[in-house]
N, CA, C and O atoms as CSV, one atom per row, in Angstrom:
chain,resi,resn,atom,element,x,y,z
A,1,MET,N,N,4.288,10.130,8.371
A,1,MET,CA,C,3.772,9.371,7.252
A,1,MET,C,C,4.663,8.146,7.055
A,1,MET,O,O,5.888,8.259,7.048
A,2,THR,N,N,4.058,7.007,6.900
A,2,THR,CA,C,4.815,5.766,6.766
A,2,THR,C,C,5.371,5.623,5.347
A,2,THR,O,O,4.840,6.222,4.412
A,3,PRO,N,N,6.428,4.838,5.182
A,3,PRO,CA,C,6.954,4.607,3.828
A,3,PRO,C,C,5.900,4.005,2.891
A,3,PRO,O,O,5.883,4.304,1.697
A,4,ARG,N,N,5.031,3.164,3.435
A,4,ARG,CA,C,3.970,2.587,2.596
A,4,ARG,C,C,3.033,3.673,2.078
A,4,ARG,O,O,2.635,3.645,0.913
A,5,ALA,N,N,2.679,4.629,2.934
A,5,ALA,CA,C,1.809,5.724,2.513
A,5,ALA,C,C,2.498,6.585,1.461
A,5,ALA,O,O,1.858,7.033,0.510
A,6,VAL,N,N,3.795,6.818,1.626
A,6,VAL,CA,C,4.543,7.596,0.631
A,6,VAL,C,C,4.538,6.866,-0.705
A,6,VAL,O,O,4.338,7.484,-1.751
A,7,ARG,N,N,4.758,5.554,-0.675
A,7,ARG,CA,C,4.754,4.776,-1.925
A,7,ARG,C,C,3.407,4.858,-2.632
A,7,ARG,O,O,3.339,5.020,-3.851
A,8,ARG,N,N,2.344,4.745,-1.853
A,8,ARG,CA,C,1.011,4.811,-2.457
A,8,ARG,C,C,0.734,6.190,-3.048
A,8,ARG,O,O,0.179,6.308,-4.141
A,9,LEU,N,N,1.122,7.222,-2.323
A,9,LEU,CA,C,0.925,8.581,-2.819
A,9,LEU,C,C,1.729,8.815,-4.088
A,9,LEU,O,O,1.228,9.412,-5.041
A,10,VAL,N,N,2.960,8.353,-4.107
A,10,VAL,CA,C,3.793,8.511,-5.301
A,10,VAL,C,C,3.194,7.738,-6.468
A,10,VAL,O,O,3.206,8.223,-7.599
A,11,ALA,N,N,2.677,6.556,-6.213
A,11,ALA,CA,C,2.048,5.783,-7.288
A,11,ALA,C,C,0.862,6.543,-7.876
A,11,ALA,O,O,0.686,6.584,-9.094
A,12,LEU,N,N,0.054,7.141,-7.011
A,12,LEU,CA,C,-1.087,7.923,-7.501
A,12,LEU,C,C,-0.633,9.129,-8.312
A,12,LEU,O,O,-1.193,9.422,-9.369
A,13,VAL,N,N,0.388,9.829,-7.810
A,13,VAL,CA,C,0.901,11.002,-8.531
A,13,VAL,C,C,1.474,10.581,-9.879
A,13,VAL,O,O,1.281,11.271,-10.880
A,14,CYS,N,N,2.178,9.453,-9.908
A,14,CYS,CA,C,2.768,8.988,-11.163
A,14,CYS,C,C,1.700,8.584,-12.174
A,14,CYS,O,O,1.819,8.896,-13.359
A,15,VAL,N,N,0.663,7.896,-11.719
A,15,VAL,CA,C,-0.428,7.523,-12.630
A,15,VAL,C,C,-1.109,8.774,-13.169
A,15,VAL,O,O,-1.381,8.876,-14.366
A,16,ALA,N,N,-1.382,9.724,-12.279
A,16,ALA,CA,C,-2.002,10.977,-12.725
A,16,ALA,C,C,-1.053,11.752,-13.640
A,16,ALA,O,O,-1.487,12.370,-14.611
A,17,GLY,N,N,0.238,11.716,-13.327
A,17,GLY,CA,C,1.212,12.420,-14.154
A,17,GLY,C,C,1.314,11.837,-15.546
A,17,GLY,O,O,1.403,12.577,-16.526
A,18,ILE,N,N,1.304,10.527,-15.642
A,18,ILE,CA,C,1.364,9.892,-16.965
A,18,ILE,C,C,0.111,10.216,-17.767
A,18,ILE,O,O,0.181,10.516,-18.959
A,19,ALA,N,N,-1.039,10.151,-17.096
A,19,ALA,CA,C,-2.284,10.517,-17.777
A,19,ALA,C,C,-2.242,11.972,-18.231
A,19,ALA,O,O,-2.670,12.295,-19.340
A,20,GLY,N,N,-1.728,12.846,-17.376
A,20,GLY,CA,C,-1.623,14.260,-17.744
A,20,GLY,C,C,-0.677,14.491,-18.909
A,20,GLY,O,O,-0.942,15.324,-19.776
A,21,MET,N,N,0.428,13.752,-18.928
A,21,MET,CA,C,1.355,13.884,-20.059
A,21,MET,C,C,0.704,13.419,-21.361
A,21,MET,O,O,0.892,14.035,-22.411
A,22,ILE,N,N,-0.055,12.343,-21.288
A,22,ILE,CA,C,-0.731,11.848,-22.494
A,22,ILE,C,C,-1.774,12.842,-22.979
A,22,ILE,O,O,-1.851,13.147,-24.169
A,23,VAL,N,N,-2.581,13.347,-22.040
A,23,VAL,CA,C,-3.610,14.329,-22.414
A,23,VAL,C,C,-2.960,15.594,-22.970
A,23,VAL,O,O,-3.432,16.146,-23.964
A,24,GLY,N,N,-1.886,16.054,-22.339
A,24,GLY,CA,C,-1.197,17.240,-22.840
A,24,GLY,C,C,-0.620,17.024,-24.219
A,24,GLY,O,O,-0.651,17.932,-25.049
A,25,SER,N,N,-0.099,15.848,-24.480
A,25,SER,CA,C,0.449,15.557,-25.806
A,25,SER,C,C,-0.645,15.473,-26.851
A,25,SER,O,O,-0.485,15.980,-27.961
A,26,ILE,N,N,-1.777,14.825,-26.503
A,26,ILE,CA,C,-2.888,14.726,-27.442
A,26,ILE,C,C,-3.437,16.110,-27.763
A,26,ILE,O,O,-3.788,16.398,-28.907
A,27,ALA,N,N,-3.509,16.968,-26.742
A,27,ALA,CA,C,-4.026,18.330,-26.933
A,27,ALA,C,C,-2.990,19.247,-27.576
A,27,ALA,O,O,-3.245,20.430,-27.801
A,28,ASP,N,N,-1.829,18.691,-27.865
A,28,ASP,CA,C,-0.727,19.456,-28.463
A,28,ASP,C,C,-0.354,20.659,-27.593
A,28,ASP,O,O,-0.086,21.751,-28.094
A,29,ASN,N,N,-0.345,20.428,-26.279
A,29,ASN,CA,C,0.009,21.472,-25.328
A,29,ASN,C,C,1.248,20.990,-24.566
A,29,ASN,O,O,1.149,20.239,-23.595
A,30,ASN,N,N,2.403,21.437,-25.028
A,30,ASN,CA,C,3.657,20.988,-24.434
A,30,ASN,C,C,3.811,21.441,-22.984
A,30,ASN,O,O,4.437,20.741,-22.188
A,31,ALA,N,N,3.259,22.583,-22.631
A,31,ALA,CA,C,3.387,23.091,-21.270
A,31,ALA,C,C,2.693,22.156,-20.275
A,31,ALA,O,O,3.228,21.886,-19.199
A,32,VAL,N,N,1.530,21.674,-20.625
A,32,VAL,CA,C,0.796,20.760,-19.756
A,32,VAL,C,C,1.563,19.438,-19.624
A,32,VAL,O,O,1.734,18.917,-18.522
A,33,ALA,N,N,2.019,18.909,-20.757
A,33,ALA,CA,C,2.766,17.651,-20.727
A,33,ALA,C,C,4.037,17.798,-19.902
A,33,ALA,O,O,4.380,16.901,-19.131
A,34,LEU,N,N,4.733,18.907,-20.052
A,34,LEU,CA,C,5.960,19.144,-19.306
A,34,LEU,C,C,5.677,19.306,-17.812
A,34,LEU,O,O,6.425,18.792,-16.980
A,35,THR,N,N,4.619,20.006,-17.476
A,35,THR,CA,C,4.256,20.202,-16.074
A,35,THR,C,C,3.957,18.868,-15.393
A,35,THR,O,O,4.452,18.602,-14.298
A,36,PHE,N,N,3.151,18.034,-16.039
A,36,PHE,CA,C,2.843,16.725,-15.458
A,36,PHE,C,C,4.087,15.838,-15.405
A,36,PHE,O,O,4.256,15.060,-14.465
A,37,GLY,N,N,4.950,15.950,-16.402
A,37,GLY,CA,C,6.186,15.181,-16.397
A,37,GLY,C,C,7.097,15.576,-15.243
A,37,GLY,O,O,7.690,14.720,-14.586
A,38,LEU,N,N,7.201,16.874,-15.003
A,38,LEU,CA,C,8.022,17.347,-13.883
A,38,LEU,C,C,7.432,16.932,-12.541
A,38,LEU,O,O,8.170,16.563,-11.626
A,39,ALA,N,N,6.106,16.989,-12.416
A,39,ALA,CA,C,5.466,16.561,-11.170
A,39,ALA,C,C,5.724,15.074,-10.918
A,39,ALA,O,O,5.942,14.664,-9.778
A,40,THR,N,N,5.698,14.279,-11.973
A,40,THR,CA,C,5.983,12.852,-11.840
A,40,THR,C,C,7.430,12.625,-11.427
A,40,THR,O,O,7.715,11.776,-10.582
A,41,ALA,N,N,8.338,13.383,-12.023
A,41,ALA,CA,C,9.756,13.245,-11.676
A,41,ALA,C,C,10.012,13.637,-10.226
A,41,ALA,O,O,10.780,12.975,-9.529
A,42,VAL,N,N,9.379,14.702,-9.775
A,42,VAL,CA,C,9.547,15.128,-8.380
A,42,VAL,C,C,8.989,14.073,-7.428
A,42,VAL,O,O,9.589,13.802,-6.387
A,43,ALA,N,N,7.859,13.479,-7.770
A,43,ALA,CA,C,7.288,12.427,-6.935
A,43,ALA,C,C,8.235,11.231,-6.850
A,43,ALA,O,O,8.403,10.644,-5.780
A,44,ALA,N,N,8.848,10.872,-7.967
A,44,ALA,CA,C,9.794,9.757,-7.962
A,44,ALA,C,C,11.009,10.083,-7.104
A,44,ALA,O,O,11.500,9.218,-6.378
A,45,LEU,N,N,11.496,11.303,-7.176
A,45,LEU,CA,C,12.623,11.708,-6.330
A,45,LEU,C,C,12.249,11.686,-4.850
A,45,LEU,O,O,13.056,11.296,-4.007
A,46,CYS,N,N,11.028,12.104,-4.538
A,46,CYS,CA,C,10.561,12.044,-3.149
A,46,CYS,C,C,10.525,10.599,-2.662
A,46,CYS,O,O,10.853,10.325,-1.508
A,47,LEU,N,N,10.132,9.683,-3.527
A,47,LEU,CA,C,10.114,8.272,-3.150
A,47,LEU,C,C,11.525,7.775,-2.865
A,47,LEU,O,O,11.741,7.036,-1.904
A,48,ILE,N,N,12.477,8.173,-3.686
A,48,ILE,CA,C,13.863,7.768,-3.476
A,48,ILE,C,C,14.373,8.291,-2.139
A,48,ILE,O,O,14.997,7.552,-1.377
A,49,VAL,N,N,14.111,9.557,-1.855
A,49,VAL,CA,C,14.576,10.155,-0.599
A,49,VAL,C,C,13.884,9.506,0.593
A,49,VAL,O,O,14.532,9.195,1.592
A,50,ALA,N,N,12.574,9.300,0.498
A,50,ALA,CA,C,11.839,8.689,1.610
A,50,ALA,C,C,12.339,7.280,1.894
A,50,ALA,O,O,12.441,6.875,3.052
A,51,THR,N,N,12.645,6.545,0.855
A,51,THR,CA,C,13.161,5.185,1.037
A,51,THR,C,C,14.551,5.215,1.654
A,51,THR,O,O,14.888,4.365,2.478
A,52,ALA,N,N,15.362,6.201,1.254
A,52,ALA,CA,C,16.734,6.279,1.757
A,52,ALA,C,C,16.788,6.646,3.240
A,52,ALA,O,O,17.660,6.161,3.962
A,53,VAL,N,N,15.877,7.488,3.697
A,53,VAL,CA,C,15.948,7.960,5.079
A,53,VAL,C,C,15.069,7.172,6.042
A,53,VAL,O,O,15.209,7.312,7.257
A,54,ALA,N,N,14.172,6.352,5.525
A,54,ALA,CA,C,13.267,5.598,6.398
A,54,ALA,C,C,14.025,4.486,7.111
A,54,ALA,O,O,14.876,3.814,6.529
A,55,LYS,N,N,13.695,4.314,8.377
A,55,LYS,CA,C,14.271,3.206,9.129
A,55,LYS,C,C,13.639,1.918,8.621
A,55,LYS,O,O,12.447,1.887,8.314
A,56,PRO,N,N,14.427,0.863,8.533
A,56,PRO,CA,C,13.823,-0.400,8.122
A,56,PRO,C,C,12.807,-0.867,9.156
A,56,PRO,O,O,12.976,-0.662,10.358
A,57,ALA,N,N,11.768,-1.489,8.666
A,57,ALA,CA,C,10.720,-1.966,9.565
A,57,ALA,C,C,11.295,-3.032,10.489
A,57,ALA,O,O,12.024,-3.924,10.055
A,58,SER,N,N,10.957,-2.923,11.761
A,58,SER,CA,C,11.462,-3.905,12.720
A,58,SER,C,C,10.565,-5.133,12.663
A,58,SER,O,O,9.473,-5.166,13.230
A,59,ARG,N,N,11.061,-6.126,11.965
A,59,ARG,CA,C,10.308,-7.365,11.820
A,59,ARG,C,C,10.767,-8.365,12.867
A,59,ARG,O,O,11.950,-8.453,13.197
A,60,GLY,N,N,9.844,-9.081,13.357
A,60,GLY,CA,C,10.191,-10.192,14.212
A,60,GLY,C,C,10.618,-9.834,15.616
A,60,GLY,O,O,11.155,-10.697,16.312
A,61,THR,N,N,10.413,-8.613,16.074
A,61,THR,CA,C,10.800,-8.255,17.430
A,61,THR,C,C,10.046,-9.123,18.430
A,61,THR,O,O,10.629,-9.666,19.368
A,62,GLU,N,N,8.759,-9.241,18.213
A,62,GLU,CA,C,7.940,-10.065,19.104
A,62,GLU,C,C,8.285,-11.541,18.935
A,62,GLU,O,O,8.378,-12.276,19.918
A,63,ALA,N,N,8.474,-11.972,17.698
A,63,ALA,CA,C,8.822,-13.369,17.442
A,63,ALA,C,C,10.187,-13.696,18.034
A,63,ALA,O,O,10.398,-14.796,18.545
A,64,GLY,N,N,11.114,-12.743,17.967
A,64,GLY,CA,C,12.439,-12.963,18.546
A,64,GLY,C,C,12.374,-13.154,20.050
A,64,GLY,O,O,13.094,-13.977,20.616
A,65,ALA,N,N,11.506,-12.387,20.690
A,65,ALA,CA,C,11.341,-12.530,22.141
A,65,ALA,C,C,10.762,-13.901,22.489
A,65,ALA,O,O,11.146,-14.514,23.486
A,66,VAL,N,N,9.844,-14.368,21.663
A,66,VAL,CA,C,9.252,-15.691,21.896
A,66,VAL,C,C,10.311,-16.778,21.731
A,66,VAL,O,O,10.369,-17.720,22.522
A,67,VAL,N,N,11.149,-16.644,20.700
A,67,VAL,CA,C,12.207,-17.632,20.477
A,67,VAL,C,C,13.191,-17.629,21.642
A,67,VAL,O,O,13.590,-18.689,22.124
A,68,GLU,N,N,13.581,-16.443,22.092
A,68,GLU,CA,C,14.517,-16.358,23.220
A,68,GLU,C,C,13.920,-16.988,24.480
A,68,GLU,O,O,14.622,-17.678,25.220
A,69,ALA,N,N,12.635,-16.756,24.725
A,69,ALA,CA,C,11.980,-17.346,25.896
A,69,ALA,C,C,11.955,-18.867,25.783
A,69,ALA,O,O,12.179,-19.576,26.765
A,70,ARG,N,N,11.684,-19.355,24.589
A,70,ARG,CA,C,11.653,-20.810,24.385
A,70,ARG,C,C,13.043,-21.421,24.546
A,70,ARG,O,O,13.191,-22.506,25.107
A,71,ILE,N,N,14.064,-20.711,24.045
A,71,ILE,CA,C,15.441,-21.189,24.229
A,71,ILE,C,C,15.763,-21.272,25.721
A,71,ILE,O,O,16.338,-22.259,26.181
A,72,ALA,N,N,15.393,-20.241,26.473
A,72,ALA,CA,C,15.653,-20.237,27.913
A,72,ALA,C,C,14.959,-21.416,28.594
A,72,ALA,O,O,15.535,-22.052,29.477
A,73,GLU,N,N,13.719,-21.710,28.181
A,73,GLU,CA,C,12.992,-22.843,28.754
A,73,GLU,C,C,13.716,-24.157,28.469
A,73,GLU,O,O,13.876,-24.996,29.355
A,74,LEU,N,N,14.151,-24.320,27.223
A,74,LEU,CA,C,14.813,-25.570,26.850
A,74,LEU,C,C,16.166,-25.729,27.532
A,74,LEU,O,O,16.561,-26.840,27.884
A,75,VAL,N,N,16.871,-24.622,27.718
A,75,VAL,CA,C,18.157,-24.680,28.424
A,75,VAL,C,C,17.923,-25.069,29.878
A,75,VAL,O,O,18.689,-25.852,30.439
A,76,GLU,N,N,16.863,-24.526,30.500
A,76,GLU,CA,C,16.528,-24.888,31.876
A,76,GLU,C,C,16.184,-26.368,32.006
A,76,GLU,O,O,16.397,-26.973,33.056
A,77,GLN,N,N,15.653,-26.944,30.931
A,77,GLN,CA,C,15.290,-28.360,30.948
A,77,GLN,C,C,16.496,-29.266,30.673
A,77,GLN,O,O,16.382,-30.492,30.690
A,78,GLY,N,N,17.657,-28.641,30.419
A,78,GLY,CA,C,18.854,-29.442,30.281
A,78,GLY,C,C,19.481,-29.501,28.898
A,78,GLY,O,O,20.480,-30.197,28.719
A,79,MET,N,N,18.936,-28.801,27.919
A,79,MET,CA,C,19.537,-28.824,26.587
A,79,MET,C,C,20.809,-27.979,26.571
A,79,MET,O,O,20.952,-27.026,27.337
A,80,ASP,N,N,21.717,-28.346,25.691
A,80,ASP,CA,C,22.955,-27.598,25.522
A,80,ASP,C,C,22.642,-26.289,24.786
A,80,ASP,O,O,22.174,-26.300,23.648
A,81,GLU,N,N,22.909,-25.165,25.458
A,81,GLU,CA,C,22.562,-23.866,24.880
A,81,GLU,C,C,23.318,-23.595,23.590
A,81,GLU,O,O,22.736,-23.076,22.637
A,82,LYS,N,N,24.582,-23.931,23.538
A,82,LYS,CA,C,25.393,-23.672,22.356
A,82,LYS,C,C,24.836,-24.426,21.140
A,82,LYS,O,O,24.715,-23.860,20.053
A,83,ALA,N,N,24.504,-25.693,21.334
A,83,ALA,CA,C,23.948,-26.501,20.246
A,83,ALA,C,C,22.577,-25.988,19.827
A,83,ALA,O,O,22.243,-25.976,18.642
A,84,LEU,N,N,21.795,-25.567,20.799
A,84,LEU,CA,C,20.461,-25.054,20.512
A,84,LEU,C,C,20.537,-23.763,19.699
A,84,LEU,O,O,19.795,-23.584,18.733
A,85,ARG,N,N,21.435,-22.871,20.095
A,85,ARG,CA,C,21.593,-21.614,19.337
A,85,ARG,C,C,22.132,-21.872,17.933
A,85,ARG,O,O,21.761,-21.169,16.994
A,86,ALA,N,N,22.996,-22.862,17.778
A,86,ALA,CA,C,23.478,-23.228,16.447
A,86,ALA,C,C,22.324,-23.723,15.578
A,86,ALA,O,O,22.254,-23.412,14.389
A,87,LEU,N,N,21.421,-24.496,16.181
A,87,LEU,CA,C,20.247,-24.975,15.458
A,87,LEU,C,C,19.354,-23.813,15.023
A,87,LEU,O,O,18.882,-23.778,13.886
A,88,VAL,N,N,19.126,-22.868,15.928
A,88,VAL,CA,C,18.302,-21.700,15.604
A,88,VAL,C,C,18.963,-20.894,14.488
A,88,VAL,O,O,18.280,-20.448,13.567
A,89,GLN,N,N,20.273,-20.701,14.556
A,89,GLN,CA,C,20.986,-19.965,13.516
A,89,GLN,C,C,20.853,-20.659,12.164
A,89,GLN,O,O,20.646,-19.998,11.146
A,90,ALA,N,N,20.971,-21.987,12.147
A,90,ALA,CA,C,20.810,-22.742,10.905
A,90,ALA,C,C,19.395,-22.572,10.348
A,90,ALA,O,O,19.210,-22.449,9.137
A,91,ALA,N,N,18.400,-22.566,11.234
A,91,ALA,CA,C,17.015,-22.383,10.791
A,91,ALA,C,C,16.814,-20.988,10.196
A,91,ALA,O,O,16.107,-20.828,9.201
A,92,VAL,N,N,17.432,-19.993,10.802
A,92,VAL,CA,C,17.342,-18.622,10.275
A,92,VAL,C,C,17.964,-18.554,8.887
A,92,VAL,O,O,17.399,-17.933,7.986
A,93,GLU,N,N,19.111,-19.179,8.706
A,93,GLU,CA,C,19.769,-19.165,7.392
A,93,GLU,C,C,18.926,-19.863,6.334
A,93,GLU,O,O,18.865,-19.409,5.191
A,94,VAL,N,N,18.276,-20.965,6.703
A,94,VAL,CA,C,17.385,-21.645,5.764
A,94,VAL,C,C,16.233,-20.715,5.373
A,94,VAL,O,O,15.860,-20.631,4.203
A,95,GLY,N,N,15.682,-20.028,6.359
A,95,GLY,CA,C,14.599,-19.084,6.081
A,95,GLY,C,C,15.034,-17.957,5.171
A,95,GLY,O,O,14.272,-17.548,4.295
A,96,ARG,N,N,16.239,-17.443,5.354
A,96,ARG,CA,C,16.726,-16.357,4.493
A,96,ARG,C,C,16.942,-16.828,3.055
A,96,ARG,O,O,16.712,-16.077,2.108
A,97,GLU,N,N,17.379,-18.064,2.903
A,97,GLU,CA,C,17.609,-18.598,1.552
A,97,GLU,C,C,16.309,-18.769,0.790
A,97,GLU,O,O,16.309,-18.743,-0.441
A,98,GLN,N,N,15.209,-18.943,1.491
A,98,GLN,CA,C,13.930,-19.175,0.835
A,98,GLN,C,C,13.229,-17.880,0.408
A,98,GLN,O,O,12.187,-17.934,-0.246
A,99,ARG,N,N,13.773,-16.745,0.759
A,99,ARG,CA,C,13.136,-15.470,0.399
A,99,ARG,C,C,13.330,-15.148,-1.035
A,99,ARG,O,O,12.859,-14.112,-1.505
């Protein structure tokens, strides 16, 4: 199960849990409200654990390969590799600042 699927499932459980707590409180049934509250808390804990153990998504693997291939092409055409890599690094830093 992907982290996105876990997040969606937890969101559904939390929405249902909040609704259940409200209905239990309106019905003056503390057991129902407590049960839904505990289910919501367990779902939130599952989300925390799933987020902690999930590997970060590998972004840009394909894009990185394209950049490396383009760098190799430009170096073959006579560009200074060190200067080119410095330029790419600067572009990456600009991109990170814009997030």
